[in-house]
Every structure is written in structure tokens, then in C-alpha cells.
N, C-alpha and C positions, 0 to 999 in steps of 0.2 A: 230281398225286397226288390222290386222293380216297377217300372210303368207298365210293363206287359201284364205282370201279375195283377195288379190294380184294375187294369182293363177287363182282363178275363174273370176276375173275381167280384168286381165292383166294390172291393174293400179299399178304402183309402188308407188304411194303416200299412198296406203293401207298399205305399210309394216311399221312396228313399228321401231321407231328411238331412239336415246339416248335422245331425248326430253321427251320421255315416262319414268317416273321414274322406272317403273318395268323392262324396257328394256335397261336401261343406259349402261349396261355391256355387252350386246348382241345386239348391234345395227345391224339391216338388211338393213335399207334404205341406209346407208352409204356404205354398202358392195355390194349390188345386183344392177347392172347397167342395166341389161336386164334380162327378163324372158326366160328361155329355152322352146321350145315347150312341149305341154302336152305329158305325157308319154303314150305311146301305150300298147297294149295288148302283154304281154309276154308269149311266147309259148317255152317251154323247161323244162328240168328236174331240179326241184328245190333242190333235193337231201334232205337228212334227216335233221331234225331240232335238235337243242340242247336238247330239252325237249320232243321230240316225244315218247321216250320210257317210260316216265313217265305218259303219258296222255292217257285218254280215247277216247279223240276226238282232232283232229288237224285242225285248220282253217288257211288258208293262204290268206292274202290280198296282192296282187301282184300289184305294180304300182297303188295302189289306188282302184283296182277293188275288187269286192266281199264284198260290204259294208253290212255287216251281222247284223242281229238283233238276239240276243240269250236270251231266257227266260228260267230260272230254277224255276220251281215251286214245285218240289217234294223235299223231304228230303233227307238224306244221304249225302255222300261226292262225288263230281265231280271233275275231273281234266281235264282241257281244255288247250291245248297249242294253242296260237295265234302267227303267224309269219307275221310281216309287212315287206314286202320285196321290194327293189328298184331293178329291174333286170338290166341287162347289158343294157347300152344306155338309161336308164331311164332320163326323163326330168323333169317335174313339175306334181305333183299330189297330191290330197287330199282324205281323206276317213273319214267317220263319222259312225262308228259302235255303236250300242247301246246294253247295257246289262241289264238285270233285274234278281235279285236274290230274289225271294219272301221267300223261306225258304230253310234250308239245308246249307251245306258248300261247297263252290267253291274255288278250287285252281287254279288260272289262271296263266300261265306260258307264258310269252311274250318274243318275240325277235324282235329288229329291226335290219333288215340285209340289207347291201347295196353292190352292186357290185362296181368296181372302176369307178364311174361316178361322175360327178358334178350335181347331181340332187337336186331339191328342193321338200320337202315333208312336209305335215302337216296332222297328224292323230288327229282327235278330237273324243273322245269317251265320252259317257255319260253313267253312271251306277246308278242304283237305287237298294238299298239293303233293304229288307223288314224287319219287327219286328223280324222274326225268321231266318233271313239271315246272314251268316258269310262268309266273302271273304278274301282270302289271295293272294295278287298279287306279283309276282316277275317279274321283267322286266330286260332284259339285253340288252342295246341299244348300238349296234355295227355298227354305220354307216361308210360309206366310208370317206376317208380323206377329200376330197373336197366337200362333201355333206353340205347342209343347211337343217336341219331336225327339226320339232317341233313336239313334242308328248303332247297333252293336255288331261287330264281327268277331268270330272266334276262328282263327286261322291255325292249323296245324301242318307242319312242314315235315317231309321225310329228309334224310341226309342228301345233300347235293341239290336240293330244290331252291327255287328263289322266289322272293316275293317283294314287289315294289309297290309302294301306295303314295298317292297325293290326294289330300283331302283339302277341298276349298269350301269354307263354311262362311255363310253370310248371317247367320244367327236367326233368331226368332224371339218369342217371348222367353222361351227356355229351348235351347238346341244343345244336344250332347251327341257327340260322335266318339264311340269307343271301338278301340282295336285291341284285341288280346291275341298274342302270337306265341306258339309253343315251339320253341327253336330247339332242334336237335343236335346243333353243331354239325360234324360231319361235312364240312364244306358248304353248308346252306347259307344262304345270304338273305338280309333283310334291309330294305330301305322304307323308312316310315316318314313321309314329309307332310306338312300341313300349312295352311294359310288361312286366317280368318280376316275377314273384311267387314267391320261392323260400324254401323251409324246409328243415330237416333237412340233409342232405348233397347236395342237388340243384345242378345246374350248368346255367346257361343262357347261351348266347352269341348276342347279336343283331349281326350284321355287315351293313353297307350301303355300297354303292359307287354313287355317282351320277356320271355323266361327262357335263358339259355341253360339247357340240360346236359349238353355233350361237348366234346372237345372240338376245337376248330370251327367256330362260327363267327359270323360278322353282322353287325347292325349298325346302319348309318341313318341318323334322324335329324331333320331340319324342319323347325316349325317357325313361321313368322306371322305377325299380325299387326293390322292397322285399326285403330278404334278412334271413333270420334263421337261428338254428341254425349249422351249419357249412356253409352254402350259399355258392355263388360265382356272382356275376353278372359277365358280361362284355359292354361294349358297344364296338363298333369302327365308327366312321362315317367314311366319306371321301367328300368332295366335290371333284371334279376339274373345274377350269374351264379348258378347252383354249385355246390361242391362237385369237384371232378370236371367241371367245364373249363378246363384249361385252354390257353391260346385264344380265348375269346377276344375279339376286337369289337368294341362298342363305343359309339360316339353319339352324343345328342346335344342339341343346340336350340335354343328358344329365344327369339328376339322379336320385340314389339315396339310400334311407334304408337305414341299416345298424342292425339291431335287436339284435345280439348281438356279443360281443367276438370270437368265433371266425368269424362271417361275413366275406366279402370280396367287393369290388366292384373291377373293373379297367375303367377308361374310357379311351378313346382316339379322341377327335374329331380329324379332320384336314381341312385345307383345303389343295388344291394349286391354286394360282392363276397362270396362264400369260398372262391378258388383262389390260387396264388399267381399262376403265370397268366396273367391277362393285361390287356391294354384297354382301359376305359376311361372316358372323360365326359364331362357334360358342361354346359355353359347356359346363362340366363341374363339377358339384358332387357331392360325396358327404358325408353327415354323419347325425346322430341326429335323433330327433324334437325340436322346438323346445320347450325346457323351459319358456319363458315362456308359450308357448301352453298347453302341458299344465297349468301352474300356474293359468292363467286359466280353464280349463275345470273344474278341480277346485274352484277357488273358487266356481264357479256350482253346485256340488253334483254334478258328474258324477264317478262313481267313476273311478279311474285306469285300469283296463283298458278301460272304455268310452270314456274320453277319448282313450286311444292309438289305439283302433280308429278312433275318428271323425276324428281328425287324419290318420291314415294313408288312410283312404278319401278324404278331401278332397285329399290329396297326390296320389293316382293319378288322381282323377276329372277331372283336366285333360286327360288323354290320352283318356279315354272320352268326354268331352264333344266331342271333335273328330270322332268318327264321325258321318258325314252321315245314314246310314240310320237312321231313328228306331227301327224295330222291333230291329235289329241292336244298336243303341246300348243299349237298355234291357235286352235279353237279356244283353248283356255285362256291364252295370252289376250285375244281380242275380247273375250268376256270380261276377264278382270280389268283390263283398261277402262272398258265402258263402265263397269260398276264402279271403280275408283273415281272416275270423272264425276259421276253423279254424287258420290259420296263427299268428294272435296267441294263440290258445288254448294251442298247442303251445309257442310261444315263452315263454309265462308259466309253463307247467309246468316248462320246462327252466331257468328263472331260479332 
């Protein structure tokens, strides 16, 4: 069951519900009572994208159209921007782009952009990374308030390949970003990072599954969140170490700040280990801003709102600092700072 199947068939019974363990915090069947019409072709000026200035090539998938296949077989570094856009008046749409990186380094800069509409969207991408392939993916998911949006990636690595990802989610009525990685071991490495910044009634769900199937593989995962208003953040991370996947090194951490009494965070980090010679760990914390640090900042003459913003930026900055591409890192840092400023202002007005 999936949102994409419901859109394709028109059958609401295909929607995932809270009865599905992996969807219990992001119930769609209980939310969607009817499907909007299929999104039409959008004709208009898209305007510049956040990452266009950094990219050699820019691909726009508007209302699910332009279902592209991209194959990179040459060496060197390539920077590609991909924009998933729900245009004004969008209804329901899906897309299934494919990507193959045989060798070389790909920097993939993605944005989810939605006009102010109650659209339904599912983007399902498949990626294969060859033995000499290295991919860094940065995703900024900025859907509309009333949207229901699912982004799913299925990534398959060859031994020796590397995949690094940073997802920044701002939520929607329901927003879910899934990443499934088939990890072969053999010296391959994976970094999966996430950041959710949620205010008002927005909901974001970051779900990841990494399956280690071979000897000598590494996974590093760090997700942080800031929620205020009546927002809800969900993190579900599962690392599976199959039998025979010895010498696996896998680390996962999820940490969130809750800035209001009505906000909620649900965290579910999981390790499933069927091998013996491994080094695996996970951690999960949810709390408020450190009052001692806040007091110290105020004692130095920093006003409380500014001190809270400063401490919050420092908290999320650890995730941003792990972005390898310098231009993308600085663009994300500036965007996150501006978004946090607005979020803190609204949280202060509501207090």
C-alpha cells in the first residue's frame, strides 16, 4: 500500500494507515477522505531554484511530469539540481525518476517546492551507485501547508561505493521522506543525516532503512529536529545487519528540541543485528533548550529571544556542518537560519 498506488488506482484502501507499523505516526487513510483530480500540465514561469547557481545542470519535474532517467558513466565531479514542483492548483500526481552513477562523483541538490494548494504527491526514485561511484545528496523539502507529500528513495550500492545524504524537512499537512539503502559491505560507506524544522501544525516523518548484507561496511546517521506550535516530528531509523555481515560499523543518533507544550516528537531508532563481529550503537533524546546555557547567554547581555535562536542554530548546525559540498552547505546554512528565525518569532508570538 502506498500513496502512489492510491493516486494511480483511485482506491483509498491503498493508502497506508496506522495499522501499518511503519506508518502508525503518519496515518494517511484516516486523513484523506477523497482524492483530488490528477494534476494537469503547468505552463508558467518557475523562477530560479535555490541551488541553480551551484549546478551544471538543472532538471524540473513539475506536477509529476518529466519522469527522467539520468545516467552518469564518466569520471570527475558533476553537480545536478533537481526540483520537484507542485504548481498552482496542483491535485494528485506521482513520478518515478531513475538515476545510475557508474563512476565519478555526483552532487545531487534537490528541492521539493509547493504552491499554496492541498495537493497529493509521491515521488519514488531509484538509484544505483557503481563500484567507482560517489554520491552526495542534499534535499530541501519545503511543501505547502496543506499538502500530503511522500518522497521515497531506493538506493543500491556496489562494494566500494559511497552515499551521503542530508535531508532538511519543513513539514506539511503530512510529509514523509523515506530512504531505503541496500548496503553490500565491501568497503562501501553510507551517511544518512536529517533535520526537521516544524512550526504551527506541520508534520514531518523522516524514515530510513539501511540493510547491511556483506562484510566491512559503515553507516553513520545523525538526525536532529526543532518543533514548536502544534507540530509533530517523526523519526524512524532502522539498521539491519544480516547474518555474515561481520565488521559492520553502524552508528545512529536522533535528537530533538521541543519548544512548546503542544508540540510532539516520536522517535524510533532500531538495530537488528544477526552477525557477531560488529560495532553498532544508537541514541535518542528529546528535550527543551538547556536552561543553564540560556542563563549563561543572558548573563552575557544577550536578550532571551536572541539567545534562544543562537542556541537553536548551534543545535542544528552539527547536521549542516556534515554537508561536504561547500556551496551547498552555505546555502543550506543561510536558508535554515532564516527559517529558524521565522519559526522562533511565531513561537514567541504564540507564547
